[in-house]
Biotite code that builds the C-alpha atoms (Angstrom):
import biotite.structure as struc

atoms = struc.array([
    struc.Atom([-0.049, 0.230, 0.009], chain_id="A", res_id=1, res_name="UNK", atom_name="CA", element="C"),
    struc.Atom([1.349, 3.579, -1.233], chain_id="A", res_id=2, res_name="UNK", atom_name="CA", element="C"),
    struc.Atom([0.828, 5.801, 1.655], chain_id="A", res_id=3, res_name="UNK", atom_name="CA", element="C"),
    struc.Atom([-0.027, 9.723, 0.393], chain_id="A", res_id=4, res_name="UNK", atom_name="CA", element="C"),
    struc.Atom([-1.035, 13.021, 1.509], chain_id="A", res_id=5, res_name="UNK", atom_name="CA", element="C"),
    struc.Atom([-4.122, 13.436, 0.230], chain_id="A", res_id=6, res_name="UNK", atom_name="CA", element="C"),
    struc.Atom([-7.324, 15.849, 0.776], chain_id="A", res_id=7, res_name="UNK", atom_name="CA", element="C"),
    struc.Atom([-7.547, 19.360, 2.029], chain_id="A", res_id=8, res_name="UNK", atom_name="CA", element="C"),
    struc.Atom([-8.058, 20.359, 6.179], chain_id="A", res_id=9, res_name="UNK", atom_name="CA", element="C"),
    struc.Atom([-7.615, 23.283, 8.320], chain_id="A", res_id=10, res_name="UNK", atom_name="CA", element="C"),
    struc.Atom([-6.254, 23.118, 11.526], chain_id="A", res_id=11, res_name="UNK", atom_name="CA", element="C"),
    struc.Atom([-5.417, 26.087, 14.334], chain_id="A", res_id=12, res_name="UNK", atom_name="CA", element="C"),
    struc.Atom([-2.725, 27.649, 15.697], chain_id="A", res_id=13, res_name="UNK", atom_name="CA", element="C"),
    struc.Atom([-2.273, 29.481, 18.910], chain_id="A", res_id=14, res_name="UNK", atom_name="CA", element="C"),
    struc.Atom([0.009, 32.114, 19.687], chain_id="A", res_id=15, res_name="UNK", atom_name="CA", element="C"),
    struc.Atom([2.547, 29.937, 21.000], chain_id="A", res_id=16, res_name="UNK", atom_name="CA", element="C"),
    struc.Atom([2.812, 27.968, 17.432], chain_id="A", res_id=17, res_name="UNK", atom_name="CA", element="C"),
    struc.Atom([0.957, 24.718, 18.722], chain_id="A", res_id=18, res_name="UNK", atom_name="CA", element="C"),
    struc.Atom([-1.395, 23.155, 15.832], chain_id="A", res_id=19, res_name="UNK", atom_name="CA", element="C"),
    struc.Atom([-2.282, 19.523, 15.624], chain_id="A", res_id=20, res_name="UNK", atom_name="CA", element="C"),
    struc.Atom([-1.293, 17.683, 11.904], chain_id="A", res_id=21, res_name="UNK", atom_name="CA", element="C"),
    struc.Atom([-4.012, 16.529, 10.433], chain_id="A", res_id=22, res_name="UNK", atom_name="CA", element="C"),
    struc.Atom([-4.455, 13.045, 11.790], chain_id="A", res_id=23, res_name="UNK", atom_name="CA", element="C"),
    struc.Atom([-4.500, 10.773, 8.019], chain_id="A", res_id=24, res_name="UNK", atom_name="CA", element="C"),
    struc.Atom([-0.774, 13.124, 7.863], chain_id="A", res_id=25, res_name="UNK", atom_name="CA", element="C"),
    struc.Atom([0.078, 11.912, 10.531], chain_id="A", res_id=26, res_name="UNK", atom_name="CA", element="C"),
    struc.Atom([0.279, 7.890, 9.376], chain_id="A", res_id=27, res_name="UNK", atom_name="CA", element="C"),
    struc.Atom([2.068, 8.942, 6.645], chain_id="A", res_id=28, res_name="UNK", atom_name="CA", element="C"),
    struc.Atom([4.466, 10.428, 8.613], chain_id="A", res_id=29, res_name="UNK", atom_name="CA", element="C"),
    struc.Atom([5.140, 7.354, 10.447], chain_id="A", res_id=30, res_name="UNK", atom_name="CA", element="C"),
    struc.Atom([5.307, 5.483, 7.708], chain_id="A", res_id=31, res_name="UNK", atom_name="CA", element="C"),
    struc.Atom([7.686, 7.720, 6.186], chain_id="A", res_id=32, res_name="UNK", atom_name="CA", element="C"),
    struc.Atom([10.014, 7.969, 9.598], chain_id="A", res_id=33, res_name="UNK", atom_name="CA", element="C"),
    struc.Atom([12.776, 5.380, 9.445], chain_id="A", res_id=34, res_name="UNK", atom_name="CA", element="C"),
    struc.Atom([13.122, 5.735, 13.022], chain_id="A", res_id=35, res_name="UNK", atom_name="CA", element="C"),
    struc.Atom([9.692, 5.825, 14.130], chain_id="A", res_id=36, res_name="UNK", atom_name="CA", element="C"),
    struc.Atom([8.085, 2.713, 16.282], chain_id="A", res_id=37, res_name="UNK", atom_name="CA", element="C"),
    struc.Atom([4.726, 2.112, 18.282], chain_id="A", res_id=38, res_name="UNK", atom_name="CA", element="C"),
    struc.Atom([5.358, 4.463, 21.503], chain_id="A", res_id=39, res_name="UNK", atom_name="CA", element="C"),
    struc.Atom([7.712, 6.926, 19.651], chain_id="A", res_id=40, res_name="UNK", atom_name="CA", element="C"),
    struc.Atom([6.714, 10.399, 17.948], chain_id="A", res_id=41, res_name="UNK", atom_name="CA", element="C"),
    struc.Atom([6.902, 10.830, 14.086], chain_id="A", res_id=42, res_name="UNK", atom_name="CA", element="C"),
    struc.Atom([9.007, 13.992, 12.364], chain_id="A", res_id=43, res_name="UNK", atom_name="CA", element="C"),
    struc.Atom([7.965, 16.339, 9.852], chain_id="A", res_id=44, res_name="UNK", atom_name="CA", element="C"),
    struc.Atom([10.651, 17.775, 7.651], chain_id="A", res_id=45, res_name="UNK", atom_name="CA", element="C"),
    struc.Atom([9.416, 21.331, 6.919], chain_id="A", res_id=46, res_name="UNK", atom_name="CA", element="C"),
    struc.Atom([10.760, 23.216, 4.324], chain_id="A", res_id=47, res_name="UNK", atom_name="CA", element="C"),
    struc.Atom([10.170, 27.505, 3.735], chain_id="A", res_id=48, res_name="UNK", atom_name="CA", element="C"),
    struc.Atom([13.057, 28.132, 1.177], chain_id="A", res_id=49, res_name="UNK", atom_name="CA", element="C"),
    struc.Atom([12.844, 31.627, -0.368], chain_id="A", res_id=50, res_name="UNK", atom_name="CA", element="C"),
    struc.Atom([11.131, 29.865, -3.845], chain_id="A", res_id=51, res_name="UNK", atom_name="CA", element="C"),
    struc.Atom([8.503, 29.340, -1.499], chain_id="A", res_id=52, res_name="UNK", atom_name="CA", element="C"),
    struc.Atom([6.637, 32.627, -1.823], chain_id="A", res_id=53, res_name="UNK", atom_name="CA", element="C"),
    struc.Atom([3.500, 32.060, 0.151], chain_id="A", res_id=54, res_name="UNK", atom_name="CA", element="C"),
    struc.Atom([3.113, 28.714, 1.612], chain_id="A", res_id=55, res_name="UNK", atom_name="CA", element="C"),
    struc.Atom([5.306, 26.115, 3.352], chain_id="A", res_id=56, res_name="UNK", atom_name="CA", element="C"),
    struc.Atom([6.113, 21.996, 2.312], chain_id="A", res_id=57, res_name="UNK", atom_name="CA", element="C"),
    struc.Atom([5.832, 19.043, 4.334], chain_id="A", res_id=58, res_name="UNK", atom_name="CA", element="C"),
    struc.Atom([7.711, 16.019, 3.611], chain_id="A", res_id=59, res_name="UNK", atom_name="CA", element="C"),
    struc.Atom([7.951, 12.654, 5.754], chain_id="A", res_id=60, res_name="UNK", atom_name="CA", element="C"),
    struc.Atom([11.747, 12.135, 6.933], chain_id="A", res_id=61, res_name="UNK", atom_name="CA", element="C"),
    struc.Atom([12.459, 9.721, 3.946], chain_id="A", res_id=62, res_name="UNK", atom_name="CA", element="C"),
    struc.Atom([11.064, 11.616, 1.508], chain_id="A", res_id=63, res_name="UNK", atom_name="CA", element="C"),
    struc.Atom([13.056, 14.647, 2.353], chain_id="A", res_id=64, res_name="UNK", atom_name="CA", element="C"),
    struc.Atom([16.273, 12.304, 2.603], chain_id="A", res_id=65, res_name="UNK", atom_name="CA", element="C"),
    struc.Atom([15.439, 11.144, -0.796], chain_id="A", res_id=66, res_name="UNK", atom_name="CA", element="C"),
    struc.Atom([15.417, 14.819, -1.893], chain_id="A", res_id=67, res_name="UNK", atom_name="CA", element="C"),
    struc.Atom([18.787, 15.601, -0.071], chain_id="A", res_id=68, res_name="UNK", atom_name="CA", element="C"),
    struc.Atom([20.469, 12.226, -1.985], chain_id="A", res_id=69, res_name="UNK", atom_name="CA", element="C"),
    struc.Atom([19.682, 13.639, -5.131], chain_id="A", res_id=70, res_name="UNK", atom_name="CA", element="C"),
    struc.Atom([21.004, 17.015, -4.625], chain_id="A", res_id=71, res_name="UNK", atom_name="CA", element="C"),
    struc.Atom([24.227, 15.647, -3.065], chain_id="A", res_id=72, res_name="UNK", atom_name="CA", element="C"),
    struc.Atom([24.291, 13.116, -6.406], chain_id="A", res_id=73, res_name="UNK", atom_name="CA", element="C"),
    struc.Atom([24.351, 16.174, -8.431], chain_id="A", res_id=74, res_name="UNK", atom_name="CA", element="C"),
    struc.Atom([27.348, 16.565, -10.900], chain_id="A", res_id=75, res_name="UNK", atom_name="CA", element="C"),
    struc.Atom([30.314, 18.397, -10.222], chain_id="A", res_id=76, res_name="UNK", atom_name="CA", element="C"),
    struc.Atom([30.080, 20.761, -13.384], chain_id="A", res_id=77, res_name="UNK", atom_name="CA", element="C"),
    struc.Atom([26.633, 22.095, -11.682], chain_id="A", res_id=78, res_name="UNK", atom_name="CA", element="C"),
    struc.Atom([28.228, 23.260, -8.585], chain_id="A", res_id=79, res_name="UNK", atom_name="CA", element="C"),
    struc.Atom([26.588, 26.647, -8.075], chain_id="A", res_id=80, res_name="UNK", atom_name="CA", element="C"),
    struc.Atom([23.008, 25.121, -8.991], chain_id="A", res_id=81, res_name="UNK", atom_name="CA", element="C"),
    struc.Atom([23.921, 22.396, -6.092], chain_id="A", res_id=82, res_name="UNK", atom_name="CA", element="C"),
    struc.Atom([24.309, 25.404, -3.416], chain_id="A", res_id=83, res_name="UNK", atom_name="CA", element="C"),
    struc.Atom([21.717, 27.155, -4.503], chain_id="A", res_id=84, res_name="UNK", atom_name="CA", element="C"),
    struc.Atom([19.330, 23.949, -4.287], chain_id="A", res_id=85, res_name="UNK", atom_name="CA", element="C"),
    struc.Atom([20.665, 22.642, -0.925], chain_id="A", res_id=86, res_name="UNK", atom_name="CA", element="C"),
    struc.Atom([20.074, 26.245, 0.514], chain_id="A", res_id=87, res_name="UNK", atom_name="CA", element="C"),
    struc.Atom([16.388, 26.211, -0.816], chain_id="A", res_id=88, res_name="UNK", atom_name="CA", element="C"),
    struc.Atom([15.640, 22.798, 0.231], chain_id="A", res_id=89, res_name="UNK", atom_name="CA", element="C"),
    struc.Atom([18.208, 21.354, 2.946], chain_id="A", res_id=90, res_name="UNK", atom_name="CA", element="C"),
    struc.Atom([19.773, 24.792, 4.699], chain_id="A", res_id=91, res_name="UNK", atom_name="CA", element="C"),
    struc.Atom([15.916, 26.642, 4.612], chain_id="A", res_id=92, res_name="UNK", atom_name="CA", element="C"),
    struc.Atom([14.410, 23.678, 6.048], chain_id="A", res_id=93, res_name="UNK", atom_name="CA", element="C"),
    struc.Atom([13.328, 22.322, 9.518], chain_id="A", res_id=94, res_name="UNK", atom_name="CA", element="C"),
    struc.Atom([12.480, 19.285, 11.418], chain_id="A", res_id=95, res_name="UNK", atom_name="CA", element="C"),
    struc.Atom([10.206, 18.961, 13.592], chain_id="A", res_id=96, res_name="UNK", atom_name="CA", element="C"),
    struc.Atom([8.860, 16.492, 16.128], chain_id="A", res_id=97, res_name="UNK", atom_name="CA", element="C"),
    struc.Atom([4.748, 15.722, 16.431], chain_id="A", res_id=98, res_name="UNK", atom_name="CA", element="C"),
    struc.Atom([4.024, 14.867, 20.164], chain_id="A", res_id=99, res_name="UNK", atom_name="CA", element="C"),
    struc.Atom([1.716, 12.075, 21.309], chain_id="A", res_id=100, res_name="UNK", atom_name="CA", element="C"),
    struc.Atom([-1.592, 14.222, 20.526], chain_id="A", res_id=101, res_name="UNK", atom_name="CA", element="C"),
    struc.Atom([-0.365, 14.841, 16.971], chain_id="A", res_id=102, res_name="UNK", atom_name="CA", element="C"),
    struc.Atom([0.852, 18.493, 17.558], chain_id="A", res_id=103, res_name="UNK", atom_name="CA", element="C"),
    struc.Atom([3.720, 20.004, 16.805], chain_id="A", res_id=104, res_name="UNK", atom_name="CA", element="C"),
    struc.Atom([4.733, 23.903, 17.472], chain_id="A", res_id=105, res_name="UNK", atom_name="CA", element="C"),
    struc.Atom([5.033, 25.956, 14.547], chain_id="A", res_id=106, res_name="UNK", atom_name="CA", element="C"),
    struc.Atom([7.942, 28.236, 14.853], chain_id="A", res_id=107, res_name="UNK", atom_name="CA", element="C"),
    struc.Atom([7.234, 32.190, 14.829], chain_id="A", res_id=108, res_name="UNK", atom_name="CA", element="C"),
    struc.Atom([9.084, 32.551, 11.526], chain_id="A", res_id=109, res_name="UNK", atom_name="CA", element="C"),
    struc.Atom([7.423, 29.831, 9.642], chain_id="A", res_id=110, res_name="UNK", atom_name="CA", element="C"),
    struc.Atom([3.596, 31.410, 10.889], chain_id="A", res_id=111, res_name="UNK", atom_name="CA", element="C"),
    struc.Atom([5.098, 35.218, 9.986], chain_id="A", res_id=112, res_name="UNK", atom_name="CA", element="C"),
    struc.Atom([5.960, 33.483, 6.547], chain_id="A", res_id=113, res_name="UNK", atom_name="CA", element="C"),
    struc.Atom([2.498, 32.076, 6.185], chain_id="A", res_id=114, res_name="UNK", atom_name="CA", element="C"),
    struc.Atom([0.692, 35.813, 7.669], chain_id="A", res_id=115, res_name="UNK", atom_name="CA", element="C"),
    struc.Atom([-0.402, 33.811, 10.894], chain_id="A", res_id=116, res_name="UNK", atom_name="CA", element="C"),
    struc.Atom([0.396, 34.383, 14.379], chain_id="A", res_id=117, res_name="UNK", atom_name="CA", element="C"),
    struc.Atom([-2.813, 32.503, 15.033], chain_id="A", res_id=118, res_name="UNK", atom_name="CA", element="C"),
    struc.Atom([-5.771, 31.470, 13.432], chain_id="A", res_id=119, res_name="UNK", atom_name="CA", element="C"),
    struc.Atom([-6.188, 28.797, 10.852], chain_id="A", res_id=120, res_name="UNK", atom_name="CA", element="C"),
    struc.Atom([-3.752, 27.000, 8.289], chain_id="A", res_id=121, res_name="UNK", atom_name="CA", element="C"),
    struc.Atom([-4.747, 25.291, 5.235], chain_id="A", res_id=122, res_name="UNK", atom_name="CA", element="C"),
    struc.Atom([-3.318, 22.030, 4.673], chain_id="A", res_id=123, res_name="UNK", atom_name="CA", element="C"),
    struc.Atom([-3.581, 20.724, 1.019], chain_id="A", res_id=124, res_name="UNK", atom_name="CA", element="C"),
    struc.Atom([-2.410, 17.226, 0.303], chain_id="A", res_id=125, res_name="UNK", atom_name="CA", element="C"),
    struc.Atom([0.007, 16.764, -2.882], chain_id="A", res_id=126, res_name="UNK", atom_name="CA", element="C"),
    struc.Atom([1.093, 12.850, -2.575], chain_id="A", res_id=127, res_name="UNK", atom_name="CA", element="C"),
    struc.Atom([4.947, 12.480, -1.558], chain_id="A", res_id=128, res_name="UNK", atom_name="CA", element="C"),
    struc.Atom([4.439, 16.082, 0.441], chain_id="A", res_id=129, res_name="UNK", atom_name="CA", element="C"),
    struc.Atom([1.777, 18.362, 2.032], chain_id="A", res_id=130, res_name="UNK", atom_name="CA", element="C"),
    struc.Atom([1.525, 22.767, 1.780], chain_id="A", res_id=131, res_name="UNK", atom_name="CA", element="C"),
    struc.Atom([0.539, 24.965, 4.446], chain_id="A", res_id=132, res_name="UNK", atom_name="CA", element="C"),
    struc.Atom([-1.158, 27.964, 3.563], chain_id="A", res_id=133, res_name="UNK", atom_name="CA", element="C"),
    struc.Atom([-3.072, 31.048, 4.869], chain_id="A", res_id=134, res_name="UNK", atom_name="CA", element="C"),
    struc.Atom([-6.359, 30.259, 3.828], chain_id="A", res_id=135, res_name="UNK", atom_name="CA", element="C"),
    struc.Atom([-7.096, 33.333, 2.243], chain_id="A", res_id=136, res_name="UNK", atom_name="CA", element="C"),
    struc.Atom([-3.832, 33.452, 0.070], chain_id="A", res_id=137, res_name="UNK", atom_name="CA", element="C"),
    struc.Atom([-4.580, 29.984, -1.065], chain_id="A", res_id=138, res_name="UNK", atom_name="CA", element="C"),
    struc.Atom([-7.629, 31.119, -2.096], chain_id="A", res_id=139, res_name="UNK", atom_name="CA", element="C"),
    struc.Atom([-6.659, 34.281, -4.116], chain_id="A", res_id=140, res_name="UNK", atom_name="CA", element="C"),
    struc.Atom([-3.666, 32.267, -5.394], chain_id="A", res_id=141, res_name="UNK", atom_name="CA", element="C"),
    struc.Atom([-3.599, 28.683, -6.316], chain_id="A", res_id=142, res_name="UNK", atom_name="CA", element="C"),
    struc.Atom([-7.782, 28.478, -5.927], chain_id="A", res_id=143, res_name="UNK", atom_name="CA", element="C"),
    struc.Atom([-8.173, 31.405, -8.036], chain_id="A", res_id=144, res_name="UNK", atom_name="CA", element="C"),
    struc.Atom([-5.902, 29.780, -10.690], chain_id="A", res_id=145, res_name="UNK", atom_name="CA", element="C"),
    struc.Atom([-7.726, 26.274, -10.470], chain_id="A", res_id=146, res_name="UNK", atom_name="CA", element="C"),
    struc.Atom([-11.163, 28.532, -10.856], chain_id="A", res_id=147, res_name="UNK", atom_name="CA", element="C"),
    struc.Atom([-9.656, 30.278, -14.203], chain_id="A", res_id=148, res_name="UNK", atom_name="CA", element="C"),
    struc.Atom([-8.122, 26.653, -15.727], chain_id="A", res_id=149, res_name="UNK", atom_name="CA", element="C"),
    struc.Atom([-11.466, 25.038, -15.301], chain_id="A", res_id=150, res_name="UNK", atom_name="CA", element="C"),
    struc.Atom([-13.176, 28.294, -16.576], chain_id="A", res_id=151, res_name="UNK", atom_name="CA", element="C"),
    struc.Atom([-11.203, 27.774, -20.057], chain_id="A", res_id=152, res_name="UNK", atom_name="CA", element="C"),
    struc.Atom([-12.327, 24.583, -20.162], chain_id="A", res_id=153, res_name="UNK", atom_name="CA", element="C"),
    struc.Atom([-15.158, 22.671, -22.261], chain_id="A", res_id=154, res_name="UNK", atom_name="CA", element="C"),
    struc.Atom([-18.209, 21.726, -19.765], chain_id="A", res_id=155, res_name="UNK", atom_name="CA", element="C"),
    struc.Atom([-17.510, 18.155, -20.611], chain_id="A", res_id=156, res_name="UNK", atom_name="CA", element="C"),
    struc.Atom([-13.536, 18.384, -19.538], chain_id="A", res_id=157, res_name="UNK", atom_name="CA", element="C"),
    struc.Atom([-12.117, 15.895, -17.739], chain_id="A", res_id=158, res_name="UNK", atom_name="CA", element="C"),
    struc.Atom([-8.629, 17.077, -15.751], chain_id="A", res_id=159, res_name="UNK", atom_name="CA", element="C"),
    struc.Atom([-7.596, 13.071, -15.732], chain_id="A", res_id=160, res_name="UNK", atom_name="CA", element="C"),
    struc.Atom([-7.154, 13.918, -19.632], chain_id="A", res_id=161, res_name="UNK", atom_name="CA", element="C"),
    struc.Atom([-4.086, 15.862, -19.204], chain_id="A", res_id=162, res_name="UNK", atom_name="CA", element="C"),
    struc.Atom([-2.007, 12.603, -18.440], chain_id="A", res_id=163, res_name="UNK", atom_name="CA", element="C"),
    struc.Atom([-1.997, 11.805, -21.324], chain_id="A", res_id=164, res_name="UNK", atom_name="CA", element="C"),
    struc.Atom([-3.001, 7.947, -21.018], chain_id="A", res_id=165, res_name="UNK", atom_name="CA", element="C"),
    struc.Atom([-5.914, 6.292, -22.988], chain_id="A", res_id=166, res_name="UNK", atom_name="CA", element="C"),
])
């Protein structure tokens, strides 16, 4: 069975940055944490690189390690790109432990990036990762873009047709 981050969720975050990770996402984090065992807390890696203008990306430990491995494997002649990518995906990331109640403390720096000191965070499952957004920002950017894309399509448009399969 393939574990994936799916669905959309909204969670509250308090002034101290405490928030719950959606329960279905916790199972994926457990499955993607090589050190996790029953009774232990899973970890999540939050990427906040400069390339992420309005959101945070979250990965299982294993998925983030895979990305780090791909960066390490870049050829020597691409040193500048390797350093840039390492900065965005490794330097500008943090590992958080999910407590026994399914909560993490999201650092103030990351809440400020989302323009949320306290309130609600919108979670969007993306399969191998999930995103965290200020809900208003999401609706004004990504939500609007998807609405515009669908508005340009015929009434009988099947979104899966872009996959190119039969």
